[in-house]
C-alpha positions as CSV (number, residue, x, y, z in Angstrom):
1,A,-23.8,25.0,5.8
2,A,-22.5,21.6,4.6
3,V,-25.6,21.1,2.5
4,V,-24.9,24.3,0.6
5,T,-21.3,23.4,0.1
6,R,-22.2,20.0,-1.3
7,Q,-24.8,21.6,-3.7
8,A,-22.1,23.9,-4.9
9,A,-19.9,20.9,-5.5
10,I,-22.7,19.1,-7.4
11,D,-23.3,22.3,-9.5
12,K,-19.6,22.5,-10.3
13,M,-19.6,18.9,-11.6
14,K,-23.0,19.0,-13.3
15,P,-21.5,19.5,-16.8
16,A,-20.0,16.0,-16.5
17,L,-23.5,14.7,-16.9
18,T,-23.7,15.9,-20.5
19,L,-20.3,14.4,-21.5
20,K,-20.2,11.1,-23.3
21,G,-17.2,10.0,-21.1
22,N,-14.5,7.5,-21.9
23,V,-14.9,4.2,-20.1
24,A,-11.2,3.2,-20.3
25,K,-10.2,6.6,-18.8
26,G,-13.0,6.3,-16.3
27,K,-11.5,2.9,-15.1
28,T,-8.2,4.7,-14.5
29,V,-10.0,7.5,-12.5
30,F,-11.7,4.7,-10.5
31,A,-8.4,2.8,-9.9
32,T,-6.7,6.0,-8.8
33,H,-9.4,7.5,-6.6
34,C,-12.0,4.9,-5.6
35,A,-10.4,1.5,-5.7
36,T,-8.8,1.8,-2.2
37,C,-12.3,1.4,-0.7
38,H,-14.6,0.2,-3.5
39,R,-14.7,-2.9,-5.6
40,Y,-16.3,-2.7,-9.0
41,G,-16.0,-5.7,-11.3
42,N,-12.5,-7.0,-10.7
43,T,-11.0,-3.7,-9.7
44,G,-10.5,-2.5,-6.2
45,V,-10.6,-3.4,-2.5
46,E,-13.8,-4.1,-0.6
47,V,-13.9,-1.6,2.3
48,G,-17.0,0.4,1.4
49,P,-20.0,-0.9,-0.4
50,V,-19.4,-3.2,-3.4
51,L,-20.7,-1.3,-6.5
52,T,-22.1,-4.3,-8.5
53,E,-25.6,-2.9,-8.9
54,I,-24.5,0.7,-9.4
55,S,-24.8,0.7,-13.2
56,R,-28.6,0.8,-12.8
57,K,-28.4,4.3,-11.2
58,S,-28.7,7.4,-13.3
59,K,-25.6,9.6,-13.8
60,A,-27.3,12.3,-11.8
61,T,-27.8,10.0,-8.8
62,L,-24.2,8.7,-9.1
63,L,-22.9,12.2,-9.2
64,H,-24.9,13.1,-6.0
65,D,-23.8,9.9,-4.2
66,I,-20.1,10.5,-5.1
67,L,-20.1,14.2,-4.1
68,D,-22.3,14.0,-1.1
69,P,-21.3,10.7,0.6
70,N,-22.9,11.6,3.9
71,A,-26.4,12.1,2.5
72,A,-27.3,8.4,2.4
73,A,-24.4,6.8,4.3
74,D,-25.2,3.3,5.6
75,P,-24.5,3.2,9.3
76,K,-22.0,0.3,8.8
77,Y,-19.8,2.6,6.7
78,I,-19.6,5.3,9.3
79,S,-16.0,6.3,10.1
80,H,-14.6,5.5,13.6
81,R,-11.4,6.6,15.2
82,L,-9.5,4.3,17.5
83,E,-6.8,5.6,19.7
84,S,-4.6,3.2,21.6
85,K,-3.0,4.0,25.0
86,D,0.4,3.9,23.3
87,G,-0.6,6.8,21.1
88,L,-1.5,5.1,17.8
89,S,-4.5,6.4,15.9
90,H,-6.5,4.5,13.3
91,L,-9.4,5.6,11.1
92,G,-11.8,3.2,9.4
93,I,-15.1,1.3,9.7
94,V,-15.9,-1.2,12.3
95,A,-15.5,-4.7,10.8
96,A,-16.0,-6.6,14.0
97,E,-16.5,-6.0,17.7
98,T,-16.6,-8.3,20.7
99,D,-16.5,-7.6,24.4
100,Q,-12.7,-7.8,24.3
101,N,-11.7,-6.5,20.9
102,V,-12.5,-4.2,18.1
103,T,-11.4,-4.6,14.4
104,L,-11.3,-1.6,12.1
105,L,-11.2,-1.9,8.3
106,K,-9.0,0.9,7.0
107,M,-8.9,2.5,3.5
108,G,-6.9,0.1,1.3
109,G,-8.3,-2.9,3.1
110,E,-5.9,-3.1,6.0
111,K,-7.5,-4.6,9.1
112,V,-6.4,-3.6,12.6
113,T,-7.6,-5.4,15.7
114,L,-7.0,-3.9,19.1
115,A,-7.9,-5.1,22.6
116,K,-10.5,-2.8,24.1
117,K,-8.4,-2.6,27.3
118,E,-5.6,-1.0,25.3
119,L,-7.8,1.7,23.9
120,K,-7.6,5.3,25.0
121,S,-10.7,6.2,22.9
122,F,-13.0,4.6,20.4
123,R,-15.5,7.0,18.8
124,S,-17.7,7.4,15.8
125,M,-16.9,10.3,13.6
126,G,-20.5,10.5,12.5
127,T,-19.6,10.7,8.9
128,S,-19.0,8.3,6.0
129,L,-15.5,7.0,5.6
130,M,-15.8,8.4,2.1
131,M,-14.5,12.0,2.2
132,E,-16.3,15.0,0.9
133,G,-14.3,17.2,-1.5
134,F,-13.8,14.8,-4.4
135,E,-14.8,17.6,-6.8
136,N,-11.4,19.1,-6.0
137,A,-9.5,16.0,-6.8
138,I,-10.7,15.4,-10.4
139,T,-11.8,17.5,-13.4
140,V,-15.2,17.6,-14.9
141,E,-13.9,15.5,-17.8
142,E,-12.6,12.9,-15.4
143,M,-16.0,12.8,-13.6
144,G,-17.6,12.3,-17.0
145,D,-15.2,9.4,-17.7
146,L,-15.8,7.9,-14.2
147,L,-19.6,8.1,-14.7
148,A,-19.3,6.4,-18.1
149,F,-17.2,3.6,-16.5
150,L,-19.6,3.1,-13.6
151,Q,-22.5,2.8,-16.0
152,G,-20.7,0.8,-18.6
153,G,-19.3,-2.0,-16.5
154,E,-15.9,-3.5,-17.0
């Protein structure tokens, strides 16, 4: 069912591919929605993949990658949930793990290290830290701007 939903999302945003897009406005969309986890040029925080080489991708590929983040998620960006014995819960990607500790990198770049003996649970969510549903957060025009920014560089 998820595949169908993502295809509907992609279809909804497809008109953005035909728009020229405004790079400056696209940078604002990126700063607002993407920069808490992605670094592009000198904007953003490095949690998810750095997007340096992204401008080589076609707009259609970028659109697909943005709207269906689980399709090609690198295992190192799979979301994990840590729950400590004192009831705190953290969601992020595993930045480091030893026999004693686990360090989670959260959205926005915050790192949390907990001793494994303090954990109630530590499990993979099986999905990318990047959420589905981005098509509901921005307009087709904003997506067009974002794609122009991602292809146009700084």
